ZADO-1210 file (C-alpha; in nm, 4 decimals, padded with zeros to 6 digits):
<atoms>
<atom x="03.6022" y="00.8758" z="-08.3027" code="MET" pos="1"/>
<atom x="03.2857" y="00.7231" z="-08.1526" code="SER" pos="2"/>
<atom x="03.0096" y="00.9378" z="-08.0035" code="THR" pos="3"/>
<atom x="02.7843" y="00.8759" z="-07.7025" code="LEU" pos="4"/>
<atom x="02.4590" y="01.0580" z="-07.6258" code="LEU" pos="5"/>
<atom x="02.3447" y="01.0096" z="-07.2658" code="ILE" pos="6"/>
<atom x="02.0651" y="01.1473" z="-07.0471" code="THR" pos="7"/>
<atom x="02.0830" y="01.1958" z="-06.6712" code="GLY" pos="8"/>
<atom x="02.4561" y="01.2617" z="-06.6990" code="ALA" pos="9"/>
<atom x="02.5099" y="01.4849" z="-06.3972" code="ASN" pos="10"/>
<atom x="02.5274" y="01.2258" z="-06.1176" code="ARG" pos="11"/>
<atom x="02.5383" y="00.8580" z="-06.0254" code="GLY" pos="12"/>
<atom x="02.5962" y="00.6069" z="-06.3015" code="ILE" pos="13"/>
<atom x="02.5238" y="00.8731" z="-06.5642" code="GLY" pos="14"/>
<atom x="02.8251" y="01.0732" z="-06.4493" code="LEU" pos="15"/>
<atom x="03.0310" y="00.7554" z="-06.4345" code="GLU" pos="16"/>
<atom x="02.9359" y="00.6726" z="-06.7943" code="PHE" pos="17"/>
<atom x="03.0626" y="01.0157" z="-06.8956" code="VAL" pos="18"/>
<atom x="03.3882" y="00.9624" z="-06.7055" code="THR" pos="19"/>
<atom x="03.4624" y="00.6169" z="-06.8438" code="GLN" pos="20"/>
<atom x="03.3706" y="00.6909" z="-07.2040" code="TYR" pos="21"/>
<atom x="03.5845" y="01.0043" z="-07.2066" code="ILE" pos="22"/>
<atom x="03.8728" y="00.8039" z="-07.0614" code="GLN" pos="23"/>
<atom x="03.8221" y="00.5663" z="-07.3535" code="ALA" pos="24"/>
<atom x="03.8544" y="00.8577" z="-07.5974" code="GLY" pos="25"/>
<atom x="03.4884" y="00.8945" z="-07.6974" code="TRP" pos="26"/>
<atom x="03.3046" y="01.2170" z="-07.7715" code="ARG" pos="27"/>
<atom x="03.0231" y="01.2504" z="-07.5178" code="VAL" pos="28"/>
<atom x="02.7047" y="01.4535" z="-07.5590" code="LEU" pos="29"/>
<atom x="02.5856" y="01.4738" z="-07.1978" code="ALA" pos="30"/>
<atom x="02.2326" y="01.5831" z="-07.1093" code="CYS" pos="31"/>
<atom x="02.0937" y="01.6943" z="-06.7742" code="CYS" pos="32"/>
<atom x="01.8170" y="01.9184" z="-06.6441" code="ARG" pos="33"/>
<atom x="02.0337" y="02.1888" z="-06.4852" code="ASN" pos="34"/>
<atom x="02.3819" y="02.2150" z="-06.6395" code="PRO" pos="35"/>
<atom x="02.4617" y="02.5247" z="-06.4325" code="ASP" pos="36"/>
<atom x="02.4292" y="02.3170" z="-06.1145" code="LYS" pos="37"/>
<atom x="02.6103" y="02.0096" z="-06.2479" code="ALA" pos="38"/>
<atom x="02.9408" y="02.0844" z="-06.0779" code="GLU" pos="39"/>
<atom x="03.1089" y="01.7474" z="-06.1327" code="ALA" pos="40"/>
<atom x="03.0049" y="01.7402" z="-06.4980" code="LEU" pos="41"/>
<atom x="03.1330" y="02.0926" z="-06.5535" code="ASN" pos="42"/>
<atom x="03.4635" y="02.0007" z="-06.3936" code="GLN" pos="43"/>
<atom x="03.5049" y="01.7189" z="-06.6442" code="ILE" pos="44"/>
<atom x="03.4228" y="01.9572" z="-06.9283" code="GLU" pos="45"/>
<atom x="03.6868" y="02.2040" z="-06.8083" code="SER" pos="46"/>
<atom x="03.9491" y="01.9320" z="-06.8512" code="LYS" pos="47"/>
<atom x="03.8071" y="01.7656" z="-07.1642" code="HIS" pos="48"/>
<atom x="03.6281" y="02.0380" z="-07.3594" code="SER" pos="49"/>
<atom x="03.7359" y="01.8690" z="-07.6820" code="ASP" pos="50"/>
<atom x="03.5437" y="01.5531" z="-07.5909" code="LEU" pos="51"/>
<atom x="03.2529" y="01.6628" z="-07.3709" code="LEU" pos="52"/>
<atom x="02.9564" y="01.8806" z="-07.4667" code="SER" pos="53"/>
<atom x="02.6803" y="01.9470" z="-07.2125" code="ILE" pos="54"/>
<atom x="02.3178" y="02.0059" z="-07.3115" code="TYR" pos="55"/>
<atom x="02.0198" y="02.1160" z="-07.1065" code="GLN" pos="56"/>
<atom x="01.7433" y="01.8579" z="-07.1309" code="LEU" pos="57"/>
<atom x="01.4446" y="01.7777" z="-06.9120" code="ASP" pos="58"/>
<atom x="01.3092" y="01.4581" z="-07.0660" code="ILE" pos="59"/>
<atom x="00.9667" y="01.5121" z="-06.9080" code="SER" pos="60"/>
<atom x="00.9187" y="01.7878" z="-07.1683" code="TYR" pos="61"/>
<atom x="00.9043" y="01.6260" z="-07.5113" code="PHE" pos="62"/>
<atom x="00.9449" y="01.9613" z="-07.6846" code="THR" pos="63"/>
<atom x="01.2950" y="01.9799" z="-07.5346" code="GLU" pos="64"/>
<atom x="01.3777" y="01.6373" z="-07.6789" code="ILE" pos="65"/>
<atom x="01.2518" y="01.7535" z="-08.0185" code="GLU" pos="66"/>
<atom x="01.4618" y="02.0708" z="-07.9987" code="GLU" pos="67"/>
<atom x="01.7747" y="01.8763" z="-07.9041" code="LEU" pos="68"/>
<atom x="01.7237" y="01.6324" z="-08.1909" code="ALA" pos="69"/>
<atom x="01.6942" y="01.9271" z="-08.4275" code="ALA" pos="70"/>
<atom x="02.0118" y="02.0857" z="-08.2867" code="ASP" pos="71"/>
<atom x="02.2044" y="01.7574" z="-08.3263" code="LEU" pos="72"/>
<atom x="02.0541" y="01.6573" z="-08.6620" code="PHE" pos="73"/>
<atom x="02.3968" y="01.6257" z="-08.8281" code="ASP" pos="74"/>
<atom x="02.5628" y="01.4177" z="-08.5556" code="GLU" pos="75"/>
<atom x="02.6525" y="01.0520" z="-08.5996" code="GLU" pos="76"/>
<atom x="02.5639" y="00.8936" z="-08.2645" code="ILE" pos="77"/>
<atom x="02.7130" y="00.5504" z="-08.2065" code="ASP" pos="78"/>
<atom x="02.5431" y="00.4789" z="-07.8742" code="VAL" pos="79"/>
<atom x="02.2380" y="00.6364" z="-07.7122" code="LEU" pos="80"/>
<atom x="02.2059" y="00.5586" z="-07.3407" code="ILE" pos="81"/>
<atom x="01.8672" y="00.6442" z="-07.1928" code="ASN" pos="82"/>
<atom x="01.9827" y="00.6677" z="-06.8330" code="ASN" pos="83"/>
<atom x="01.7634" y="00.9363" z="-06.6745" code="ALA" pos="84"/>
<atom x="01.4854" y="00.8003" z="-06.4576" code="GLY" pos="85"/>
<atom x="01.2815" y="00.8469" z="-06.1405" code="VAL" pos="86"/>
<atom x="01.1757" y="00.6170" z="-05.8569" code="TYR" pos="87"/>
<atom x="00.8238" y="00.7204" z="-05.7508" code="PRO" pos="88"/>
<atom x="00.7336" y="00.5419" z="-05.4277" code="GLU" pos="89"/>
<atom x="00.4080" y="00.3468" z="-05.4514" code="SER" pos="90"/>
<atom x="00.3153" y="00.0787" z="-05.2000" code="ASN" pos="91"/>
<atom x="-00.0429" y="-00.0400" z="-05.1695" code="LEU" pos="92"/>
<atom x="-00.1056" y="00.1492" z="-04.8451" code="SER" pos="93"/>
<atom x="00.0836" y="00.4583" z="-04.9580" code="SER" pos="94"/>
<atom x="-00.0819" y="00.7958" z="-05.0051" code="GLN" pos="95"/>
<atom x="00.1544" y="00.8505" z="-05.2986" code="ASP" pos="96"/>
<atom x="-00.0559" y="00.6380" z="-05.5342" code="ILE" pos="97"/>
<atom x="-00.1956" y="00.9251" z="-05.7386" code="THR" pos="98"/>
<atom x="-00.2635" y="00.9623" z="-06.1077" code="ASP" pos="99"/>
<atom x="-00.0140" y="01.2491" z="-06.1377" code="ASP" pos="100"/>
<atom x="00.2718" y="01.0525" z="-05.9806" code="ASN" pos="101"/>
<atom x="00.2064" y="00.7486" z="-06.1960" code="TRP" pos="102"/>
<atom x="00.1823" y="00.9540" z="-06.5154" code="ILE" pos="103"/>
<atom x="00.5085" y="01.1355" z="-06.4344" code="LEU" pos="104"/>
<atom x="00.6847" y="00.8051" z="-06.3661" code="GLY" pos="105"/>
<atom x="00.5708" y="00.6608" z="-06.6983" code="PHE" pos="106"/>
<atom x="00.6535" y="00.9780" z="-06.8863" code="LYS" pos="107"/>
<atom x="01.0131" y="00.9833" z="-06.7626" code="ILE" pos="108"/>
<atom x="01.0906" y="00.6113" z="-06.7340" code="ASN" pos="109"/>
<atom x="00.9027" y="00.4799" z="-07.0370" code="THR" pos="110"/>
<atom x="00.7749" y="00.7383" z="-07.2805" code="MET" pos="111"/>
<atom x="01.0811" y="00.9638" z="-07.2931" code="ALA" pos="112"/>
<atom x="01.3244" y="00.6825" z="-07.3852" code="PRO" pos="113"/>
<atom x="01.0947" y="00.5867" z="-07.6733" code="LEU" pos="114"/>
<atom x="01.0769" y="00.9494" z="-07.7845" code="LYS" pos="115"/>
<atom x="01.4556" y="00.9772" z="-07.7788" code="LEU" pos="116"/>
<atom x="01.4934" y="00.6535" z="-07.9749" code="ALA" pos="117"/>
<atom x="01.2382" y="00.7709" z="-08.2315" code="GLN" pos="118"/>
<atom x="01.3910" y="01.1139" z="-08.2856" code="LEU" pos="119"/>
<atom x="01.7573" y="01.0099" z="-08.2797" code="PHE" pos="120"/>
<atom x="01.7247" y="00.6906" z="-08.4864" code="ALA" pos="121"/>
<atom x="01.8406" y="00.8714" z="-08.8047" code="PRO" pos="122"/>
<atom x="02.1597" y="00.9951" z="-08.6336" code="GLN" pos="123"/>
<atom x="02.2219" y="00.6514" z="-08.4805" code="ILE" pos="124"/>
<atom x="02.1675" y="00.4754" z="-08.8139" code="ALA" pos="125"/>
<atom x="02.4418" y="00.6902" z="-08.9704" code="GLN" pos="126"/>
<atom x="02.7021" y="00.5825" z="-08.7145" code="SER" pos="127"/>
<atom x="02.9368" y="00.2851" z="-08.7031" code="GLN" pos="128"/>
<atom x="02.8064" y="00.1114" z="-08.3895" code="GLN" pos="129"/>
<atom x="02.4307" y="00.1823" z="-08.4072" code="LYS" pos="130"/>
<atom x="02.3156" y="00.0986" z="-08.0526" code="LYS" pos="131"/>
<atom x="02.0352" y="00.2093" z="-07.8193" code="ILE" pos="132"/>
<atom x="02.0685" y="00.1205" z="-07.4513" code="ILE" pos="133"/>
<atom x="01.7833" y="00.1675" z="-07.2045" code="ASN" pos="134"/>
<atom x="01.8764" y="00.1544" z="-06.8372" code="ILE" pos="135"/>
<atom x="01.6091" y="-00.0505" z="-06.6660" code="THR" pos="136"/>
<atom x="01.5892" y="-00.2439" z="-06.3394" code="SER" pos="137"/>
<atom x="01.5471" y="-00.6034" z="-06.2338" code="LYS" pos="138"/>
<atom x="01.2373" y="-00.4645" z="-06.0580" code="MET" pos="139"/>
<atom x="01.0831" y="-00.4508" z="-06.4052" code="GLY" pos="140"/>
<atom x="01.1104" y="-00.8285" z="-06.4372" code="SER" pos="141"/>
<atom x="00.7757" y="-01.0002" z="-06.3801" code="ILE" pos="142"/>
<atom x="00.9539" y="-01.3300" z="-06.3144" code="THR" pos="143"/>
<atom x="01.1816" y="-01.1732" z="-06.0511" code="ASP" pos="144"/>
<atom x="00.9010" y="-00.9989" z="-05.8593" code="ASN" pos="145"/>
<atom x="00.8693" y="-01.1911" z="-05.5332" code="THR" pos="146"/>
<atom x="00.8127" y="-00.9004" z="-05.2940" code="SER" pos="147"/>
<atom x="00.5341" y="-00.6914" z="-05.4530" code="GLY" pos="148"/>
<atom x="00.5040" y="-00.3162" z="-05.4015" code="GLY" pos="149"/>
<atom x="00.6709" y="-00.0389" z="-05.6014" code="SER" pos="150"/>
<atom x="00.3805" y="-00.0348" z="-05.8461" code="TYR" pos="151"/>
<atom x="00.4826" y="00.2765" z="-06.0379" code="PHE" pos="152"/>
<atom x="00.8496" y="00.1896" z="-06.0749" code="TYR" pos="153"/>
<atom x="00.7972" y="-00.1776" z="-06.1566" code="ARG" pos="154"/>
<atom x="00.5279" y="-00.1093" z="-06.4147" code="SER" pos="155"/>
<atom x="00.7186" y="00.1747" z="-06.5839" code="SER" pos="156"/>
<atom x="01.0338" y="-00.0367" z="-06.6167" code="LYS" pos="157"/>
<atom x="00.8406" y="-00.3448" z="-06.7368" code="ALA" pos="158"/>
<atom x="00.6893" y="-00.1208" z="-07.0049" code="ALA" pos="159"/>
<atom x="01.0356" y="00.0103" z="-07.0960" code="LEU" pos="160"/>
<atom x="01.1509" y="-00.3488" z="-07.1387" code="ASN" pos="161"/>
<atom x="00.8674" y="-00.4153" z="-07.3836" code="MET" pos="162"/>
<atom x="00.9436" y="-00.0966" z="-07.5760" code="ILE" pos="163"/>
<atom x="01.3055" y="-00.2041" z="-07.6123" code="THR" pos="164"/>
<atom x="01.2041" y="-00.5437" z="-07.7475" code="LYS" pos="165"/>
<atom x="00.9810" y="-00.3788" z="-08.0087" code="SER" pos="166"/>
<atom x="01.2564" y="-00.1326" z="-08.1022" code="LEU" pos="167"/>
<atom x="01.4904" y="-00.4255" z="-08.1657" code="ALA" pos="168"/>
<atom x="01.2430" y="-00.5590" z="-08.4206" code="ILE" pos="169"/>
<atom x="01.1416" y="-00.2311" z="-08.5804" code="ASP" pos="170"/>
<atom x="01.4941" y="-00.0861" z="-08.6084" code="LEU" pos="171"/>
<atom x="01.6640" y="-00.4028" z="-08.7307" code="ALA" pos="172"/>
<atom x="01.6199" y="-00.2902" z="-09.0909" code="SER" pos="173"/>
<atom x="01.8352" y="00.0131" z="-09.0038" code="GLN" pos="174"/>
<atom x="02.0896" y="-00.2217" z="-08.8382" code="LYS" pos="175"/>
<atom x="02.0291" y="-00.0615" z="-08.4966" code="ILE" pos="176"/>
<atom x="02.0667" y="-00.2961" z="-08.1983" code="ALA" pos="177"/>
<atom x="01.8945" y="-00.2354" z="-07.8641" code="THR" pos="178"/>
<atom x="01.9122" y="-00.3740" z="-07.5111" code="ALA" pos="179"/>
<atom x="01.7804" y="-00.3063" z="-07.1626" code="VAL" pos="180"/>
<atom x="02.0456" y="-00.3124" z="-06.8901" code="LEU" pos="181"/>
<atom x="02.0036" y="-00.3621" z="-06.5165" code="HIS" pos="182"/>
<atom x="02.2890" y="-00.1712" z="-06.3493" code="PRO" pos="183"/>
<atom x="02.2695" y="-00.3636" z="-06.0212" code="GLY" pos="184"/>
<atom x="02.2079" y="-00.2141" z="-05.6799" code="TRP" pos="185"/>
<atom x="02.4493" y="00.0765" z="-05.7082" code="VAL" pos="186"/>
<atom x="02.5897" y="00.3101" z="-05.4433" code="GLN" pos="187"/>
<atom x="02.4330" y="00.6307" z="-05.5746" code="THR" pos="188"/>
<atom x="02.1890" y="00.8902" z="-05.4451" code="GLU" pos="189"/>
<atom x="01.9036" y="00.6690" z="-05.5683" code="MET" pos="190"/>
<atom x="02.0568" y="00.3374" z="-05.4602" code="GLY" pos="191"/>
<atom x="02.1731" y="00.4551" z="-05.1179" code="GLY" pos="192"/>
<atom x="02.4872" y="00.3932" z="-04.9166" code="ALA" pos="193"/>
<atom x="02.3977" y="00.0300" z="-04.8405" code="ASN" pos="194"/>
<atom x="02.3928" y="-00.0717" z="-05.2067" code="ALA" pos="195"/>
<atom x="02.6111" y="-00.3636" z="-05.3133" code="LEU" pos="196"/>
<atom x="02.8345" y="-00.2240" z="-05.5886" code="ILE" pos="197"/>
<atom x="03.0048" y="00.0986" z="-05.6901" code="THR" pos="198"/>
<atom x="02.9074" y="00.3041" z="-05.9916" code="ALA" pos="199"/>
<atom x="03.2507" y="00.2320" z="-06.1362" code="GLN" pos="200"/>
<atom x="03.1932" y="-00.1460" z="-06.1272" code="LYS" pos="201"/>
<atom x="02.8405" y="-00.1182" z="-06.2648" code="SER" pos="202"/>
<atom x="02.9345" y="00.1035" z="-06.5574" code="VAL" pos="203"/>
<atom x="03.2458" y="-00.0991" z="-06.6416" code="ALA" pos="204"/>
<atom x="03.0276" y="-00.4084" z="-06.6646" code="GLY" pos="205"/>
<atom x="02.7578" y="-00.2378" z="-06.8705" code="ILE" pos="206"/>
<atom x="03.0179" y="-00.1092" z="-07.1154" code="ARG" pos="207"/>
<atom x="03.1361" y="-00.4641" z="-07.1766" code="GLN" pos="208"/>
<atom x="02.7771" y="-00.5726" z="-07.2447" code="VAL" pos="209"/>
<atom x="02.7345" y="-00.2801" z="-07.4856" code="ILE" pos="210"/>
<atom x="03.0557" y="-00.3764" z="-07.6643" code="ASN" pos="211"/>
<atom x="02.9199" y="-00.7286" z="-07.7190" code="ARG" pos="212"/>
<atom x="02.5772" y="-00.6134" z="-07.8379" code="LEU" pos="213"/>
<atom x="02.4969" y="-00.7056" z="-08.1992" code="THR" pos="214"/>
<atom x="02.1886" y="-00.7456" z="-08.4133" code="LEU" pos="215"/>
<atom x="02.1983" y="-01.1165" z="-08.3284" code="GLU" pos="216"/>
<atom x="02.1507" y="-01.0593" z="-07.9525" code="ASN" pos="217"/>
<atom x="01.9489" y="-00.7381" z="-07.9810" code="SER" pos="218"/>
<atom x="01.6309" y="-00.6798" z="-07.7804" code="GLY" pos="219"/>
<atom x="01.7334" y="-00.8669" z="-07.4660" code="LYS" pos="220"/>
<atom x="01.7361" y="-00.7898" z="-07.0924" code="PHE" pos="221"/>
<atom x="02.0836" y="-00.8046" z="-06.9369" code="TYR" pos="222"/>
<atom x="02.2405" y="-00.7676" z="-06.5958" code="ASN" pos="223"/>
<atom x="02.5489" y="-00.5459" z="-06.5736" code="TYR" pos="224"/>
<atom x="02.7484" y="-00.8705" z="-06.5471" code="THR" pos="225"/>
<atom x="02.6277" y="-00.9800" z="-06.8901" code="GLY" pos="226"/>
<atom x="02.3844" y="-01.2448" z="-06.7649" code="GLU" pos="227"/>
<atom x="02.0427" y="-01.2453" z="-06.9296" code="GLU" pos="228"/>
<atom x="01.7519" y="-01.1624" z="-06.6974" code="ILE" pos="229"/>
<atom x="01.4104" y="-01.3273" z="-06.7459" code="PRO" pos="230"/>
<atom x="01.1302" y="-01.0948" z="-06.8470" code="TRP" pos="231"/>
</atoms>
């Protein structure tokens, strides 16, 4: 049986990942900041306690990541999906451009995924599939930026893209493949009601891309449809 470890699992596409992977018969280790308030996630666990385990994790606290890695030291994790993220608003005229906001955005969107990859690489290397997936955004593409703005979010996701490329090189000797995935503009709390696609469609597409990921195409930037996105 394959095992998934995912952050930000209590809502949006994170919750949909949990739903679809459990339907596919995977074991899912689902992380979120407040499990007691994660009603939908707890409902899934009540029906699939044999497949779903929920863990408290706030990825802005690296000590919590270290503690979780220690608790799960003997797990074989086939796929790690770094899904948790924040969208700190930051336009040039905005009063929200502060050091604290920028640091928090980088810590959650960029530094925490690297920390998770670093600490869980041994468990991933022991598995059959050996994959690390970082959920990014097309807004992190320098080529695609034609509208400016969103300084914090764009820069943190562009940095995540670079981290993923380096991980593909540095973890190749352990046969671990990596990719950054753009989920599309999804109808979630972050994406809003006017977004173009459902979480179900986004996650179904991403899962197909994950299935096709190998060491040969590792370290690339993909749309949920499987198309490669320019850096």
